[in-house]
N, CA, C and O atoms as CSV, one atom per row, in Angstrom:
chain,resi,resn,atom,element,x,y,z
A,1,UNK,N,N,0.848,-1.167,0.000
A,1,UNK,CA,C,0.000,0.000,0.000
A,1,UNK,C,C,0.896,1.234,0.000
A,1,UNK,O,O,1.955,1.260,0.626
A,2,UNK,N,N,0.448,2.230,-0.705
A,2,UNK,CA,C,1.223,3.468,-0.822
A,2,UNK,C,C,0.952,4.390,0.361
A,2,UNK,O,O,-0.052,4.269,1.064
A,3,UNK,N,N,1.881,5.308,0.549
A,3,UNK,CA,C,1.722,6.308,1.596
A,3,UNK,C,C,0.410,7.057,1.391
A,3,UNK,O,O,0.121,7.502,0.280
A,4,UNK,N,N,-0.376,7.198,2.432
A,4,UNK,CA,C,-1.653,7.905,2.334
A,4,UNK,C,C,-2.837,7.006,2.038
A,4,UNK,O,O,-3.970,7.484,1.984
A,5,UNK,N,N,-2.600,5.697,1.843
A,5,UNK,CA,C,-3.699,4.795,1.553
A,5,UNK,C,C,-4.492,4.399,2.800
A,5,UNK,O,O,-5.600,3.872,2.698
A,6,UNK,N,N,-3.925,4.653,3.958
A,6,UNK,CA,C,-4.637,4.401,5.210
A,6,UNK,C,C,-4.562,5.674,6.051
A,6,UNK,O,O,-3.485,6.219,6.296
A,7,UNK,N,N,-5.724,6.126,6.479
A,7,UNK,CA,C,-5.742,7.265,7.395
A,7,UNK,C,C,-6.849,7.028,8.415
A,7,UNK,O,O,-7.762,6.233,8.192
A,8,UNK,N,N,-6.749,7.726,9.523
A,8,UNK,CA,C,-7.812,7.600,10.511
A,8,UNK,C,C,-7.969,8.913,11.267
A,8,UNK,O,O,-7.048,9.722,11.375
A,9,UNK,N,N,-9.152,9.078,11.770
A,9,UNK,CA,C,-9.440,10.185,12.670
A,9,UNK,C,C,-10.000,9.574,13.951
A,9,UNK,O,O,-10.628,8.516,13.926
A,10,UNK,N,N,-9.770,10.242,15.047
A,10,UNK,CA,C,-10.285,9.758,16.326
A,10,UNK,C,C,-10.914,10.926,17.071
A,10,UNK,O,O,-10.416,12.052,17.046
A,11,UNK,N,N,-12.007,10.627,17.724
A,11,UNK,CA,C,-12.704,11.650,18.513
A,11,UNK,C,C,-13.001,11.069,19.886
A,11,UNK,O,O,-13.578,9.987,20.003
A,12,UNK,N,N,-12.606,11.790,20.914
A,12,UNK,CA,C,-12.867,11.355,22.274
A,12,UNK,C,C,-14.064,12.080,22.855
A,12,UNK,O,O,-14.341,13.231,22.516
A,13,UNK,N,N,-14.762,11.393,23.730
A,13,UNK,CA,C,-15.895,11.979,24.434
A,13,UNK,C,C,-15.561,12.026,25.920
A,13,UNK,O,O,-15.240,11.011,26.537
A,14,UNK,N,N,-15.644,13.213,26.469
A,14,UNK,CA,C,-15.436,13.402,27.905
A,14,UNK,C,C,-16.771,13.649,28.574
A,14,UNK,O,O,-17.654,14.299,28.014
A,15,UNK,N,N,-16.905,13.131,29.761
A,15,UNK,CA,C,-18.100,13.362,30.570
A,15,UNK,C,C,-17.654,13.762,31.971
A,15,UNK,O,O,-16.542,13.452,32.398
A,16,UNK,N,N,-18.524,14.443,32.661
A,16,UNK,CA,C,-18.240,14.807,34.046
A,16,UNK,C,C,-18.768,13.704,34.949
A,16,UNK,O,O,-19.965,13.417,34.970
A,17,UNK,N,N,-17.858,13.093,35.693
A,17,UNK,CA,C,-18.197,12.021,36.619
A,17,UNK,C,C,-17.673,12.435,37.987
A,17,UNK,O,O,-16.472,12.625,38.174
A,18,UNK,N,N,-18.581,12.570,38.929
A,18,UNK,CA,C,-18.202,13.019,40.271
A,18,UNK,C,C,-17.389,14.307,40.217
A,18,UNK,O,O,-16.387,14.454,40.917
A,19,UNK,N,N,-17.832,15.231,39.381
A,19,UNK,CA,C,-17.229,16.563,39.209
A,19,UNK,C,C,-15.814,16.514,38.618
A,19,UNK,O,O,-15.046,17.468,38.749
A,20,UNK,N,N,-15.479,15.398,37.970
A,20,UNK,CA,C,-14.181,15.249,37.313
A,20,UNK,C,C,-14.427,14.938,35.839
A,20,UNK,O,O,-15.273,14.106,35.511
A,21,UNK,N,N,-13.691,15.604,34.951
A,21,UNK,CA,C,-13.812,15.324,33.529
A,21,UNK,C,C,-13.100,14.008,33.227
A,21,UNK,O,O,-11.913,13.848,33.510
A,22,UNK,N,N,-13.853,13.062,32.643
A,22,UNK,CA,C,-13.333,11.716,32.414
A,22,UNK,C,C,-13.563,11.331,30.948
A,22,UNK,O,O,-14.650,11.541,30.409
A,23,UNK,N,N,-12.540,10.772,30.313
A,23,UNK,CA,C,-12.678,10.230,28.969
A,23,UNK,C,C,-13.504,8.957,29.057
A,23,UNK,O,O,-13.131,8.025,29.769
A,24,UNK,N,N,-14.631,8.907,28.333
A,24,UNK,CA,C,-15.520,7.752,28.423
A,24,UNK,C,C,-15.672,6.989,27.112
A,24,UNK,O,O,-16.126,5.845,27.106
A,25,UNK,N,N,-15.287,7.628,25.986
A,25,UNK,CA,C,-15.500,6.979,24.696
A,25,UNK,C,C,-14.491,7.499,23.676
A,25,UNK,O,O,-14.128,8.675,23.684
A,26,UNK,N,N,-14.047,6.603,22.800
A,26,UNK,CA,C,-13.207,6.978,21.667
A,26,UNK,C,C,-13.836,6.382,20.411
A,26,UNK,O,O,-14.077,5.176,20.339
A,27,UNK,N,N,-14.099,7.232,19.426
A,27,UNK,CA,C,-14.617,6.792,18.132
A,27,UNK,C,C,-13.534,7.001,17.090
A,27,UNK,O,O,-13.020,8.108,16.924
A,28,UNK,N,N,-13.191,5.927,16.388
A,28,UNK,CA,C,-12.145,5.966,15.373
A,28,UNK,C,C,-12.784,5.708,14.012
A,28,UNK,O,O,-13.609,4.806,13.870
A,29,UNK,N,N,-12.401,6.502,13.011
A,29,UNK,CA,C,-12.883,6.282,11.650
A,29,UNK,C,C,-11.691,6.108,10.726
A,29,UNK,O,O,-10.828,6.981,10.633
A,30,UNK,N,N,-11.654,4.973,10.043
A,30,UNK,CA,C,-10.585,4.663,9.109
A,30,UNK,C,C,-11.035,4.946,7.677
A,30,UNK,O,O,-12.194,4.726,7.325
A,31,UNK,N,N,-10.117,5.429,6.868
A,31,UNK,CA,C,-10.298,5.517,5.424
A,31,UNK,C,C,-9.171,4.693,4.817
A,31,UNK,O,O,-7.992,4.972,5.036
A,32,UNK,N,N,-9.548,3.680,4.054
A,32,UNK,CA,C,-8.577,2.744,3.504
A,32,UNK,C,C,-8.792,2.628,2.000
A,32,UNK,O,O,-9.903,2.368,1.537
A,33,UNK,N,N,-7.719,2.824,1.250
A,33,UNK,CA,C,-7.743,2.625,-0.200
A,33,UNK,C,C,-6.914,1.393,-0.520
A,33,UNK,O,O,-5.690,1.402,-0.389
A,34,UNK,N,N,-7.595,0.332,-0.942
A,34,UNK,CA,C,-6.921,-0.928,-1.225
A,34,UNK,C,C,-6.366,-0.934,-2.648
A,34,UNK,O,O,-6.996,-0.407,-3.565
A,35,UNK,N,N,-5.194,-1.527,-2.832
A,35,UNK,CA,C,-4.666,-1.667,-4.181
A,35,UNK,C,C,-5.471,-2.717,-4.950
A,35,UNK,O,O,-6.135,-3.563,-4.350
A,36,UNK,N,N,-5.407,-2.655,-6.237
A,36,UNK,CA,C,-6.097,-3.627,-7.081
A,36,UNK,C,C,-5.638,-5.030,-6.715
A,36,UNK,O,O,-4.444,-5.287,-6.565
A,37,UNK,N,N,-6.597,-5.930,-6.575
A,37,UNK,CA,C,-6.294,-7.321,-6.257
A,37,UNK,C,C,-6.146,-7.618,-4.776
A,37,UNK,O,O,-5.909,-8.766,-4.402
A,38,UNK,N,N,-6.280,-6.618,-3.934
A,38,UNK,CA,C,-6.157,-6.839,-2.484
A,38,UNK,C,C,-7.286,-7.747,-2.001
A,38,UNK,O,O,-8.393,-7.713,-2.539
A,39,UNK,N,N,-7.000,-8.548,-0.995
A,39,UNK,CA,C,-7.982,-9.482,-0.438
A,39,UNK,C,C,-8.865,-8.742,0.569
A,39,UNK,O,O,-8.467,-8.527,1.714
A,40,UNK,N,N,-10.037,-8.365,0.144
A,40,UNK,CA,C,-10.967,-7.595,0.982
A,40,UNK,C,C,-11.376,-8.376,2.226
A,40,UNK,O,O,-11.579,-7.785,3.286
A,41,UNK,N,N,-11.500,-9.702,2.109
A,41,UNK,CA,C,-11.894,-10.504,3.268
A,41,UNK,C,C,-10.864,-10.405,4.389
A,41,UNK,O,O,-11.234,-10.351,5.562
A,42,UNK,N,N,-9.579,-10.381,4.047
A,42,UNK,CA,C,-8.533,-10.235,5.062
A,42,UNK,C,C,-8.635,-8.883,5.754
A,42,UNK,O,O,-8.483,-8.785,6.971
A,43,UNK,N,N,-8.893,-7.849,4.973
A,43,UNK,CA,C,-9.039,-6.511,5.547
A,43,UNK,C,C,-10.239,-6.472,6.490
A,43,UNK,O,O,-10.150,-5.928,7.591
A,44,UNK,N,N,-11.356,-7.047,6.061
A,44,UNK,CA,C,-12.553,-7.072,6.910
A,44,UNK,C,C,-12.306,-7.841,8.205
A,44,UNK,O,O,-12.752,-7.417,9.272
A,45,UNK,N,N,-11.595,-8.971,8.119
A,45,UNK,CA,C,-11.280,-9.756,9.330
A,45,UNK,C,C,-10.366,-8.973,10.271
A,45,UNK,O,O,-10.562,-8.973,11.486
A,46,UNK,N,N,-9.376,-8.312,9.699
A,46,UNK,CA,C,-8.453,-7.526,10.528
A,46,UNK,C,C,-9.197,-6.406,11.249
A,46,UNK,O,O,-8.977,-6.175,12.438
A,47,UNK,N,N,-10.067,-5.719,10.539
A,47,UNK,CA,C,-10.824,-4.644,11.176
A,47,UNK,C,C,-11.767,-5.177,12.246
A,47,UNK,O,O,-11.935,-4.554,13.294
A,48,UNK,N,N,-12.374,-6.311,11.990
A,48,UNK,CA,C,-13.344,-6.875,12.934
A,48,UNK,C,C,-12.700,-7.291,14.252
A,48,UNK,O,O,-13.366,-7.311,15.287
A,49,UNK,N,N,-11.412,-7.624,14.223
A,49,UNK,CA,C,-10.757,-8.117,15.439
A,49,UNK,C,C,-9.730,-7.153,16.022
A,49,UNK,O,O,-9.155,-7.435,17.073
A,50,UNK,N,N,-9.490,-6.033,15.368
A,50,UNK,CA,C,-8.362,-5.204,15.802
A,50,UNK,C,C,-8.540,-4.587,17.183
A,50,UNK,O,O,-7.555,-4.444,17.908
A,51,UNK,N,N,-9.744,-4.219,17.572
A,51,UNK,CA,C,-9.927,-3.625,18.905
A,51,UNK,C,C,-9.610,-4.660,19.980
A,51,UNK,O,O,-9.009,-4.324,21.000
A,52,UNK,N,N,-10.005,-5.912,19.765
A,52,UNK,CA,C,-9.728,-6.968,20.747
A,52,UNK,C,C,-8.243,-7.288,20.854
A,52,UNK,O,O,-7.798,-7.816,21.874
A,53,UNK,N,N,-7.473,-6.976,19.819
A,53,UNK,CA,C,-6.038,-7.286,19.819
A,53,UNK,C,C,-5.153,-6.067,20.049
A,53,UNK,O,O,-3.928,-6.186,20.063
A,54,UNK,N,N,-5.754,-4.910,20.228
A,54,UNK,CA,C,-5.000,-3.669,20.402
A,54,UNK,C,C,-4.595,-3.508,21.878
A,54,UNK,O,O,-5.464,-3.493,22.749
A,55,UNK,N,N,-3.296,-3.389,22.169
A,55,UNK,CA,C,-2.867,-3.242,23.560
A,55,UNK,C,C,-3.479,-2.027,24.262
A,55,UNK,O,O,-3.835,-2.104,25.438
A,56,UNK,N,N,-3.600,-0.922,23.555
A,56,UNK,CA,C,-4.178,0.281,24.176
A,56,UNK,C,C,-5.656,0.077,24.473
A,56,UNK,O,O,-6.120,0.394,25.568
A,57,UNK,N,N,-6.400,-0.451,23.504
A,57,UNK,CA,C,-7.835,-0.685,23.720
A,57,UNK,C,C,-8.059,-1.671,24.857
A,57,UNK,O,O,-8.974,-1.492,25.661
A,58,UNK,N,N,-7.235,-2.708,24.934
A,58,UNK,CA,C,-7.373,-3.678,26.024
A,58,UNK,C,C,-7.069,-3.043,27.377
A,58,UNK,O,O,-7.688,-3.389,28.383
A,59,UNK,N,N,-6.121,-2.120,27.399
A,59,UNK,CA,C,-5.729,-1.479,28.653
A,59,UNK,C,C,-6.828,-0.590,29.217
A,59,UNK,O,O,-6.934,-0.428,30.433
A,60,UNK,N,N,-7.638,-0.020,28.351
A,60,UNK,CA,C,-8.659,0.933,28.809
A,60,UNK,C,C,-10.079,0.394,28.693
A,60,UNK,O,O,-11.033,1.126,28.960
A,61,UNK,N,N,-10.242,-0.863,28.304
A,61,UNK,CA,C,-11.566,-1.393,27.986
A,61,UNK,C,C,-12.566,-1.324,29.142
A,61,UNK,O,O,-13.770,-1.251,28.892
A,62,UNK,N,N,-12.121,-1.342,30.366
A,62,UNK,CA,C,-13.050,-1.294,31.492
A,62,UNK,C,C,-13.558,0.111,31.794
A,62,UNK,O,O,-14.521,0.279,32.543
A,63,UNK,N,N,-12.908,1.124,31.210
A,63,UNK,CA,C,-13.320,2.486,31.540
A,63,UNK,C,C,-13.646,3.357,30.326
A,63,UNK,O,O,-14.314,4.382,30.465
A,64,UNK,N,N,-13.184,2.962,29.144
A,64,UNK,CA,C,-13.404,3.763,27.940
A,64,UNK,C,C,-13.928,2.860,26.833
A,64,UNK,O,O,-13.296,1.862,26.488
A,65,UNK,N,N,-15.081,3.211,26.279
A,65,UNK,CA,C,-15.631,2.461,25.148
A,65,UNK,C,C,-14.878,2.864,23.883
A,65,UNK,O,O,-14.636,4.048,23.646
A,66,UNK,N,N,-14.512,1.879,23.081
A,66,UNK,CA,C,-13.832,2.146,21.818
A,66,UNK,C,C,-14.696,1.591,20.693
A,66,UNK,O,O,-15.046,0.410,20.692
A,67,UNK,N,N,-15.037,2.447,19.738
A,67,UNK,CA,C,-15.844,2.039,18.589
A,67,UNK,C,C,-15.146,2.511,17.320
A,67,UNK,O,O,-14.354,3.453,17.358
A,68,UNK,N,N,-15.436,1.862,16.205
A,68,UNK,CA,C,-14.792,2.251,14.958
A,68,UNK,C,C,-15.752,2.100,13.781
A,68,UNK,O,O,-16.715,1.335,13.827
A,69,UNK,N,N,-15.458,2.848,12.741
A,69,UNK,CA,C,-16.123,2.731,11.455
A,69,UNK,C,C,-15.041,2.797,10.393
A,69,UNK,O,O,-13.914,3.208,10.670
A,70,UNK,N,N,-15.384,2.392,9.174
A,70,UNK,CA,C,-14.385,2.423,8.101
A,70,UNK,C,C,-15.039,2.638,6.747
A,70,UNK,O,O,-16.116,2.110,6.469
A,71,UNK,N,N,-14.380,3.411,5.921
A,71,UNK,CA,C,-14.688,3.530,4.502
A,71,UNK,C,C,-13.561,2.822,3.762
A,71,UNK,O,O,-12.391,3.178,3.907
A,72,UNK,N,N,-13.921,1.819,2.967
A,72,UNK,CA,C,-12.917,1.045,2.252
A,72,UNK,C,C,-13.204,1.152,0.766
A,72,UNK,O,O,-14.314,0.884,0.307
A,73,UNK,N,N,-12.179,1.549,0.024
A,73,UNK,CA,C,-12.305,1.708,-1.430
A,73,UNK,C,C,-11.340,0.767,-2.121
A,73,UNK,O,O,-10.283,0.450,-1.576
A,74,UNK,N,N,-11.693,0.320,-3.313
A,74,UNK,CA,C,-10.792,-0.478,-4.123
A,74,UNK,C,C,-10.799,-1.935,-3.757
A,74,UNK,O,O,-11.730,-2.444,-3.133
A,75,UNK,N,N,-9.717,-2.604,-4.168
A,75,UNK,CA,C,-9.586,-4.020,-3.859
A,75,UNK,C,C,-9.841,-4.876,-4.996
A,75,UNK,O,O,-9.766,-6.098,-4.877
């Protein structure tokens, strides 16, 4: 994949809990441009399991919800 074929944006949601601002949610949106002939099923499987395999997401899973969406082009 070429430089710029994968990008993401992330947005955090803070809430006031017991008068303290606390990060409660992270929403990530990926934009992926696949090269011709790329295996779309592999990409879909990787995206479907990546939060469960991400060290950061696992570290915060009890206190911060992590959700994702993706736009995938090509393949």
